[in-house]
C-alpha positions in Angstrom: 188.4 52.0 9.8 187.2 51.6 13.5 184.9 49.1 15.3 181.3 50.4 16.5 181.4 48.8 19.6 182.9 48.9 23.1 186.2 47.3 23.7 187.3 45.7 27.3 190.9 43.7 27.5 191.3 41.3 30.7 194.9 41.5 31.9 196.4 40.5 34.6 200.0 41.6 36.1 203.3 39.9 34.7 201.2 38.9 31.5 203.6 38.4 28.8 200.8 38.2 25.9 199.0 40.6 27.8 201.4 42.7 27.2 202.0 42.2 23.9 198.5 43.3 23.3 198.4 46.4 25.4 201.3 47.8 23.5 200.0 47.1 20.0 196.7 48.6 21.0 198.8 51.5 21.8 200.5 51.8 18.7 197.3 51.6 16.5 195.3 53.7 18.5 192.7 51.6 19.4 190.3 52.9 22.9 190.5 50.0 24.8 189.4 49.8 28.4 191.9 47.7 30.3 190.6 45.5 32.8 193.4 43.9 35.0 191.4 40.3 36.9 194.2 40.4 39.8 192.9 44.6 40.7 189.4 43.8 40.6 188.0 40.8 42.1 184.9 42.2 40.2 186.6 41.6 36.3 187.8 38.8 37.0 184.1 37.1 38.3 183.1 39.2 34.9 185.6 36.8 32.6 184.7 33.5 34.3 180.9 34.6 33.8 181.5 35.4 30.3 184.2 32.5 29.3 184.2 29.8 32.0 187.8 30.3 33.1 190.3 33.3 34.4 192.4 32.3 31.4 193.9 36.3 29.8 194.6 38.2 27.5 190.5 38.5 26.1 189.1 40.8 24.7 185.3 41.2 24.7 183.7 43.1 22.1 180.4 44.8 23.4 177.7 46.0 20.2 175.8 48.9 20.4 172.7 46.4 20.4 173.3 45.3 23.1 175.4 41.3 21.9 179.1 41.3 22.8 181.4 38.5 21.9 184.9 36.9 23.3 188.3 36.6 21.7 190.5 34.3 23.6 193.6 34.5 21.8 196.4 37.6 21.8 197.4 36.3 18.1 194.0 36.6 16.9 193.4 40.1 19.6 196.6 41.2 17.4 195.3 40.5 14.0 192.0 41.6 15.1 193.3 45.1 16.0 195.4 45.7 12.9 192.5 44.8 10.0 190.4 47.7 12.2 193.4 50.3 13.2 195.9 49.7 10.9 198.2 47.1 9.3 201.5 47.5 12.0 202.3 44.2 13.5 202.8 44.0 17.0 205.4 45.8 18.7 208.9 45.4 19.2 
């Protein structure tokens, strides 16, 4: 089962939780646009505008109807990806 919306993952360098999420997504074959907030100020500001802070990782899901939601915890993101893209656990 695959979601019917675009997913954007906000990350930064040297973030172990971000690495956990990106590796899980890759293992499961999930298509996620990654936005490193240390490489682009606009992406950092998007995150602050949407969440009120620049803590990462955060998964933003944009639906076809124009709505979006934000998922801020790496464990929740990994669980969501596993439920929607397969039953693999986090990578080693």
